[in-house]
C-alpha positions as CSV (number, residue, x, y, z in Angstrom):
1,C,143.3,135.5,-41.5
2,Y,142.8,138.9,-40.2
3,L,144.2,139.6,-36.7
4,N,143.3,142.7,-34.6
5,D,144.4,143.1,-30.9
6,T,144.9,146.6,-29.1
7,L,148.3,145.2,-27.6
8,E,150.5,146.7,-30.1
9,P,153.7,144.8,-29.1
10,L,151.6,141.4,-29.9
11,I,150.8,142.7,-33.3
12,D,154.5,143.7,-33.9
13,V,155.5,140.3,-33.2
14,Y,153.4,139.0,-36.2
15,R,154.8,141.8,-38.2
16,Q,158.2,141.0,-37.4
17,L,157.5,137.3,-38.2
18,Q,156.2,138.3,-41.6
19,V,159.2,140.7,-42.7
20,N,162.1,140.0,-40.5
21,R,161.6,136.4,-39.3
22,S,165.2,135.3,-39.5
23,S,166.4,138.5,-37.5
24,F,163.6,138.2,-35.1
25,L,164.2,134.7,-34.4
26,H,168.2,135.4,-34.0
27,D,167.6,138.1,-31.8
28,L,165.0,136.0,-29.5
29,N,167.7,133.1,-29.4
30,T,170.4,135.4,-28.4
31,I,168.4,136.9,-25.4
32,F,167.3,133.4,-24.2
33,N,170.9,132.3,-24.5
34,D,171.9,135.4,-22.2
35,F,169.1,134.3,-20.0
36,N,170.2,130.8,-19.8
37,Q,173.8,132.0,-18.8
38,S,172.8,134.7,-16.4
39,K,173.8,134.1,-12.7
40,D,170.3,135.5,-11.6
41,S,167.4,134.8,-14.1
42,K,164.9,136.7,-12.0
43,D,167.1,139.8,-11.9
44,Y,167.7,139.6,-15.6
45,F,163.9,139.1,-16.1
46,Y,163.2,142.5,-14.4
47,Q,166.0,144.2,-16.2
48,I,164.4,143.1,-19.5
49,R,161.0,144.3,-18.2
50,D,162.4,147.5,-17.1
51,E,164.1,148.1,-20.6
52,F,160.8,147.3,-22.3
53,N,158.8,149.8,-20.1
54,Q,161.4,152.6,-20.7
55,G,161.9,151.8,-24.4
56,G,158.1,152.7,-24.9
57,Q,156.8,149.1,-25.0
58,T,157.5,148.4,-28.6
59,D,160.2,146.0,-28.8
60,P,158.7,142.6,-30.0
61,V,161.8,140.6,-29.0
62,L,161.6,142.0,-25.2
63,F,157.8,141.5,-25.3
64,T,158.1,137.9,-26.4
65,T,160.8,137.2,-23.7
66,I,158.5,138.7,-21.1
67,L,155.8,136.3,-22.2
68,M,158.2,133.4,-22.4
69,A,159.8,134.0,-18.9
70,G,157.0,135.6,-17.1
71,F,154.6,134.0,-14.6
72,N,152.5,131.4,-16.6
73,G,152.9,133.2,-19.9
74,L,150.5,136.0,-18.8
75,W,150.8,139.5,-19.8
76,R,149.9,142.1,-17.3
77,Q,149.7,145.8,-17.8
78,G,149.4,148.5,-15.2
79,P,149.6,152.2,-15.1
80,K,153.3,152.3,-15.3
81,G,153.7,149.7,-17.9
82,C,154.1,145.8,-18.0
83,N,154.1,144.4,-14.5
84,T,154.0,140.7,-15.3
85,T,156.0,138.9,-12.6
86,H,159.1,136.4,-13.1
87,G,157.9,133.0,-13.8
88,G,161.2,131.1,-14.6
89,V,163.3,130.6,-17.3
90,R,161.6,128.1,-20.0
91,K,163.4,126.4,-22.8
92,L,162.9,128.4,-25.9
93,N,161.4,126.4,-28.8
94,L,162.1,128.5,-31.9
95,D,160.2,126.0,-34.0
96,N,156.9,126.7,-32.3
97,I,157.5,130.4,-33.1
98,S,159.0,130.0,-36.6
99,N,155.9,127.7,-37.5
100,I,153.4,130.4,-36.8
101,P,151.6,130.5,-40.3
102,V,152.1,134.3,-40.9
103,S,151.8,133.9,-44.6
104,K,148.0,133.3,-43.9
105,I,147.6,136.7,-42.2
106,A,146.1,139.0,-44.7
107,R,145.8,142.0,-42.3
108,L,147.1,142.9,-38.9
109,S,145.6,145.6,-36.9
110,S,145.9,147.2,-33.3
111,S,142.6,149.3,-33.5
112,E,140.1,149.3,-30.6
113,W,137.4,146.6,-30.8
114,D,134.7,148.8,-31.5
115,S,136.4,150.6,-34.4
116,A,137.8,147.1,-36.0
117,S,136.1,146.2,-39.1
118,I,135.1,142.5,-39.8
119,P,136.5,142.0,-43.5
120,N,133.6,139.7,-44.6
121,S,130.6,137.4,-43.6
122,D,132.8,134.4,-43.9
123,C,135.3,135.3,-40.9
124,L,134.8,133.5,-37.6
125,V,135.0,136.3,-35.0
126,Y,137.1,135.4,-31.8
127,A,136.7,138.0,-29.1
128,D,138.8,137.8,-25.8
129,P,137.9,140.7,-23.8
130,P,139.4,141.7,-20.5
131,Y,137.3,140.7,-17.4
132,S,135.0,143.2,-16.3
133,N,134.9,141.9,-12.5
134,T,138.6,141.6,-11.8
135,H,142.2,142.7,-13.2
136,N,140.3,145.3,-15.4
137,A,143.0,147.9,-15.2
138,Y,145.0,146.2,-18.1
139,R,143.5,148.7,-20.4
140,H,144.2,152.3,-20.2
141,R,140.7,153.2,-19.3
142,G,139.8,149.8,-17.7
143,W,136.8,147.5,-18.7
144,S,133.5,147.6,-17.3
145,F,130.4,145.7,-17.2
146,E,129.0,148.2,-19.6
147,D,131.7,147.5,-22.1
148,D,130.7,143.6,-21.7
149,K,127.3,144.5,-22.8
150,K,128.3,146.7,-25.4
151,L,130.6,144.0,-26.9
152,I,127.8,141.4,-26.7
153,S,125.4,143.6,-28.3
154,T,127.8,144.6,-31.1
155,L,128.7,140.9,-31.7
156,A,125.0,139.8,-31.8
157,S,124.4,142.1,-34.6
158,V,126.9,140.7,-37.0
159,D,126.0,137.8,-39.4
160,N,129.4,136.0,-38.6
161,P,130.0,133.1,-36.4
162,V,131.1,134.5,-33.0
163,I,133.2,132.9,-30.0
164,I,133.8,135.1,-27.1
165,S,136.2,134.1,-24.2
166,M,135.1,135.2,-20.9
């Protein structure tokens, strides 16, 4: 398995699961215990989101917490950083996270899609680009209809099987 995503904190989650699994899961469990014991989970969520943004958006534990406690598990990025809204505290299932088969990941990358290499012709390519018509400001330079056309043209030129989520 070769994973590439320009969302560096997501790639960092996989890296942590590969090299620091027990520490990562412990820290995630601790933060969720704090969440469940907080008097105001909404306020605590926004404190975590602010800490993530102020810390350079690199902490995989805070990133995972935002995904788990944010609205519908969505990730939203604006010009000032993560702007995902609170969605309520969910029960943390560490088994689901610890069972991610990271041992099958041969390479992790956060390069831009148009510079990421496809390892071989046996790979299935799954592309999940931003929507060009709405909410396209998640990327630092946006995502346009022209980007859609370039992506489709690029993927049409490879010999690999391709799935595009749009």
